[in-house]
C-alpha atoms as a printed R data frame, in Angstrom:
    type eleno elety resid chain resno      x      y       z
1   ATOM     1    CA   MET     A     1  0.000  0.000   0.000
2   ATOM     2    CA   VAL     A     2  2.859  2.380   0.858
3   ATOM     3    CA   ARG     A     3  4.559  1.616  -2.482
4   ATOM     4    CA   ARG     A     4  1.351  2.299  -4.362
5   ATOM     5    CA   GLY     A     5  0.933  5.618  -2.559
6   ATOM     6    CA   LEU     A     6  4.554  6.511  -3.278
7   ATOM     7    CA   LEU     A     7  4.079  5.627  -6.955
8   ATOM     8    CA   ILE     A     8  0.971  7.820  -7.195
9   ATOM     9    CA   PHE     A     9  2.829 10.641  -5.438
10  ATOM    10    CA   LEU     A    10  5.751 10.360  -7.885
11  ATOM    11    CA   ILE     A    11  3.403 10.353 -10.886
12  ATOM    12    CA   LEU     A    12  1.639 13.461  -9.578
13  ATOM    13    CA   LEU     A    13  4.989 15.137  -8.873
14  ATOM    14    CA   VAL     A    14  6.288 14.428 -12.397
15  ATOM    15    CA   THR     A    15  2.986 15.590 -13.947
16  ATOM    16    CA   ALA     A    16  3.097 18.829 -11.937
17  ATOM    17    CA   GLY     A    17  6.732 19.388 -12.998
18  ATOM    18    CA   VAL     A    18  5.865 18.899 -16.665
19  ATOM    19    CA   LEU     A    19  2.883 21.259 -16.433
20  ATOM    20    CA   LEU     A    20  4.906 23.931 -14.621
21  ATOM    21    CA   THR     A    21  7.732 23.634 -17.160
22  ATOM    22    CA   GLN     A    22  5.301 23.966 -20.058
23  ATOM    23    CA   ALA     A    23  3.666 26.993 -18.437
24  ATOM    24    CA   ARG     A    24  7.089 28.623 -17.994
25  ATOM    25    CA   VAL     A    25  8.087 27.801 -21.577
26  ATOM    26    CA   ARG     A    26  4.911 29.394 -22.926
27  ATOM    27    CA   ALA     A    27  5.001 32.434 -20.636
28  ATOM    28    CA   ALA     A    28  5.377 35.803 -22.281
29  ATOM    29    CA   PRO     A    29  8.187 37.885 -20.794
30  ATOM    30    CA   GLU     A    30  7.361 41.448 -19.827
31  ATOM    31    CA   GLN     A    31  8.617 43.822 -22.503
32  ATOM    32    CA   PRO     A    32  9.686 47.483 -22.192
33  ATOM    33    CA   ILE     A    33  7.032 48.412 -24.778
34  ATOM    34    CA   ALA     A    34  3.745 46.565 -25.218
35  ATOM    35    CA   TYR     A    35  4.334 45.584 -28.850
36  ATOM    36    CA   ASN     A    36  1.290 44.121 -30.602
37  ATOM    37    CA   HIS     A    37  2.123 41.975 -33.652
38  ATOM    38    CA   GLN     A    38 -1.561 41.577 -34.517
39  ATOM    39    CA   THR     A    39 -2.060 45.326 -34.978
40  ATOM    40    CA   HIS     A    40  0.947 45.534 -37.281
41  ATOM    41    CA   VAL     A    41 -0.075 42.498 -39.364
42  ATOM    42    CA   GLU     A    42 -3.604 43.895 -39.712
43  ATOM    43    CA   ALA     A    43 -1.974 47.097 -41.007
44  ATOM    44    CA   GLY     A    44 -0.364 45.010 -43.765
45  ATOM    45    CA   LEU     A    45  3.147 44.493 -42.438
46  ATOM    46    CA   GLN     A    46  4.833 41.159 -43.137
47  ATOM    47    CA   CYS     A    47  7.307 39.500 -40.730
48  ATOM    48    CA   LEU     A    48 10.219 40.226 -43.054
49  ATOM    49    CA   PHE     A    49  9.484 43.954 -43.204
50  ATOM    50    CA   CYS     A    50 10.702 44.323 -39.627
51  ATOM    51    CA   HIS     A    51 12.837 41.189 -39.310
52  ATOM    52    CA   THR     A    52 14.827 41.860 -42.484
53  ATOM    53    CA   SER     A    53 17.949 39.959 -41.427
54  ATOM    54    CA   ALA     A    54 16.110 36.625 -41.665
55  ATOM    55    CA   LEU     A    55 16.532 36.562 -45.450
56  ATOM    56    CA   ARG     A    56 20.240 37.304 -45.519
57  ATOM    57    CA   SER     A    57 21.717 35.958 -42.286
58  ATOM    58    CA   ASP     A    58 21.334 33.309 -39.629
59  ATOM    59    CA   ILE     A    59 19.405 35.563 -37.262
60  ATOM    60    CA   ALA     A    60 16.059 37.248 -37.889
61  ATOM    61    CA   GLY     A    61 17.073 40.341 -35.953
62  ATOM    62    CA   ILE     A    62 15.074 42.731 -33.851
63  ATOM    63    CA   PRO     A    63 14.053 45.942 -35.613
64  ATOM    64    CA   SER     A    64 15.947 49.056 -34.628
65  ATOM    65    CA   VAL     A    65 14.294 52.038 -33.012
66  ATOM    66    CA   GLN     A    66 14.993 53.842 -36.297
67  ATOM    67    CA   LYS     A    67 12.941 51.241 -38.198
68  ATOM    68    CA   CYS     A    68 10.014 51.657 -35.792
69  ATOM    69    CA   MET     A    69 10.213 55.445 -35.873
70  ATOM    70    CA   GLY     A    70 10.175 55.351 -39.673
71  ATOM    71    CA   CYS     A    71  6.420 54.882 -39.321
72  ATOM    72    CA   HIS     A    72  5.734 56.134 -35.831
73  ATOM    73    CA   THR     A    73  6.904 59.705 -36.323
74  ATOM    74    CA   THR     A    74  3.413 60.166 -37.794
75  ATOM    75    CA   ILE     A    75  1.351 57.092 -36.821
76  ATOM    76    CA   GLU     A    76 -0.265 56.822 -33.354
77  ATOM    77    CA   THR     A    77  1.955 59.558 -31.913
78  ATOM    78    CA   ASP     A    78 -0.476 60.166 -29.037
79  ATOM    79    CA   ASN     A    79 -0.303 56.504 -27.926
80  ATOM    80    CA   SER     A    80  1.656 56.092 -24.663
81  ATOM    81    CA   ASP     A    81  3.623 53.088 -25.990
82  ATOM    82    CA   ILE     A    82  4.614 55.076 -29.081
83  ATOM    83    CA   GLN     A    83  5.644 57.958 -26.848
84  ATOM    84    CA   ASN     A    84  7.762 55.459 -24.867
85  ATOM    85    CA   LEU     A    85  9.276 54.315 -28.187
86  ATOM    86    CA   ALA     A    86  9.969 57.935 -29.167
87  ATOM    87    CA   GLY     A    87 11.765 58.393 -25.835
88  ATOM    88    CA   TYR     A    88 14.242 55.644 -26.777
89  ATOM    89    CA   TRP     A    89 14.682 57.338 -30.169
90  ATOM    90    CA   GLU     A    90 15.305 60.772 -28.648
91  ATOM    91    CA   ARG     A    91 17.824 59.378 -26.149
92  ATOM    92    CA   GLY     A    92 19.574 57.374 -28.876
93  ATOM    93    CA   GLU     A    93 19.016 54.140 -26.949
94  ATOM    94    CA   PRO     A    94 18.066 50.738 -28.289
95  ATOM    95    CA   ILE     A    95 14.888 49.200 -26.916
96  ATOM    96    CA   PRO     A    96 15.907 46.594 -24.317
97  ATOM    97    CA   TRP     A    97 13.620 43.846 -25.648
98  ATOM    98    CA   VAL     A    98 13.502 40.622 -23.659
99  ATOM    99    CA   ARG     A    99 14.073 37.526 -25.792
100 ATOM   100    CA   VAL     A   100 11.016 35.347 -26.280
101 ATOM   101    CA   THR     A   101 12.683 32.387 -28.009
102 ATOM   102    CA   TYR     A   102 15.976 30.848 -26.965
103 ATOM   103    CA   GLN     A   103 18.469 28.443 -28.450
104 ATOM   104    CA   PRO     A   104 21.461 27.249 -26.457
105 ATOM   105    CA   GLU     A   105 24.807 28.777 -27.470
106 ATOM   106    CA   PHE     A   106 26.024 25.421 -28.813
107 ATOM   107    CA   VAL     A   107 23.135 25.200 -31.302
108 ATOM   108    CA   TYR     A   108 23.511 26.589 -34.804
109 ATOM   109    CA   PHE     A   109 20.247 27.725 -36.392
110 ATOM   110    CA   SER     A   110 19.823 29.718 -39.574
111 ATOM   111    CA   HIS     A   111 16.605 31.569 -40.332
112 ATOM   112    CA   GLN     A   112 17.905 32.157 -43.865
113 ATOM   113    CA   ALA     A   113 18.344 28.432 -44.574
114 ATOM   114    CA   HIS     A   114 14.882 27.579 -43.289
115 ATOM   115    CA   LEU     A   115 13.192 30.373 -45.255
116 ATOM   116    CA   ARG     A   116 15.104 29.361 -48.382
117 ATOM   117    CA   VAL     A   117 13.554 25.866 -48.281
118 ATOM   118    CA   GLY     A   118 10.042 27.237 -47.821
119 ATOM   119    CA   GLU     A   119  9.503 27.161 -44.075
120 ATOM   120    CA   ASN     A   120  7.550 30.115 -42.782
121 ATOM   121    CA   CYS     A   121  7.828 31.960 -39.495
122 ATOM   122    CA   GLU     A   122  4.654 30.361 -38.127
123 ATOM   123    CA   THR     A   123  6.186 26.872 -38.316
124 ATOM   124    CA   CYS     A   124  8.318 27.618 -35.254
125 ATOM   125    CA   HIS     A   125  6.885 30.808 -33.792
126 ATOM   126    CA   GLY     A   126  3.176 30.081 -34.159
127 ATOM   127    CA   GLU     A   127  0.571 32.556 -35.314
128 ATOM   128    CA   VAL     A   128  2.494 35.597 -34.064
129 ATOM   129    CA   GLY     A   129  0.404 37.785 -36.348
130 ATOM   130    CA   ARG     A   130 -2.619 36.950 -34.204
131 ATOM   131    CA   MET     A   131 -0.838 37.612 -30.911
132 ATOM   132    CA   THR     A   132 -1.301 40.781 -28.955
133 ATOM   133    CA   VAL     A   133  1.508 39.620 -26.642
134 ATOM   134    CA   THR     A   134  4.318 37.539 -28.134
135 ATOM   135    CA   ARG     A   135  4.934 34.256 -26.395
136 ATOM   136    CA   PRO     A   136  6.647 31.006 -27.323
137 ATOM   137    CA   VAL     A   137  4.268 28.341 -28.636
138 ATOM   138    CA   VAL     A   138  6.569 25.308 -28.588
139 ATOM   139    CA   GLU     A   139  9.611 24.199 -26.670
140 ATOM   140    CA   MET     A   140 12.289 24.303 -29.358
141 ATOM   141    CA   ASP     A   141 14.383 21.466 -28.069
142 ATOM   142    CA   MET     A   142 16.470 18.921 -29.964
143 ATOM   143    CA   GLY     A   143 13.634 16.381 -30.175
144 ATOM   144    CA   TRP     A   144 11.294 18.946 -31.678
145 ATOM   145    CA   CYS     A   145 13.850 19.983 -34.313
146 ATOM   146    CA   LEU     A   146 14.794 16.397 -35.158
147 ATOM   147    CA   ASP     A   147 11.149 15.450 -35.510
148 ATOM   148    CA   CYS     A   148 10.848 18.029 -38.286
149 ATOM   149    CA   HIS     A   149 14.185 17.125 -39.864
150 ATOM   150    CA   VAL     A   150 13.375 13.408 -40.183
151 ATOM   151    CA   ARG     A   151 10.056 14.223 -41.924
152 ATOM   152    CA   GLN     A   152 11.887 15.872 -44.825
153 ATOM   153    CA   GLU     A   153 12.621 14.410 -48.237
154 ATOM   154    CA   GLU     A   154 14.363 11.047 -47.782
155 ATOM   155    CA   SER     A   155 17.523 12.157 -49.592
156 ATOM   156    CA   LEU     A   156 17.977 14.974 -47.012
157 ATOM   157    CA   VAL     A   157 17.274 13.096 -43.792
158 ATOM   158    CA   ALA     A   158 20.808 11.758 -43.263
159 ATOM   159    CA   ARG     A   159 22.327 15.239 -43.554
160 ATOM   160    CA   LEU     A   160 19.573 16.922 -41.529
161 ATOM   161    CA   SER     A   161 19.860 14.396 -38.701
162 ATOM   162    CA   ASP     A   162 23.668 14.582 -38.544
163 ATOM   163    CA   CYS     A   163 24.753 16.184 -35.258
164 ATOM   164    CA   LEU     A   164 26.995 18.689 -37.046
165 ATOM   165    CA   THR     A   165 24.042 20.164 -38.930
166 ATOM   166    CA   CYS     A   166 22.911 21.939 -35.769
167 ATOM   167    CA   HIS     A   167 25.889 21.604 -33.417
168 ATOM   168    CA   LYS     A   168 28.927 23.492 -34.661
């Protein structure tokens, strides 16, 4: 009876740990400016308009204050978040955005390579264009990446599942 109770306790403990981890993974960090992707997508902006580096480098990049102010010197200037943005611009400071998605330092990932083969931003980042607050939608761990890599064209699977493809 004691063993059964201990087993149930351990199962509940593991379940609670998994649920708490998932909640933490999907939590949206507090940002210095309440940026709303949905508003910008509804205005006609595409991901690559702001995240221009994704097409020509490994990283997608975070837009500069200058990029944001290119529109917001005239759009929504009475909005408090835009006034906060303008404050960074006037002080010549970058916005101290808090990362939403992480990869360990030992992992090599290229946005450019994935876009080149037809993947879109939503594959990994979810429907960001429908988010008012950006949050991670999946835990981008090795199993998740490999699951996608092994579903590719058979001639590519060996290369895509080689450790050195992602670990450099």
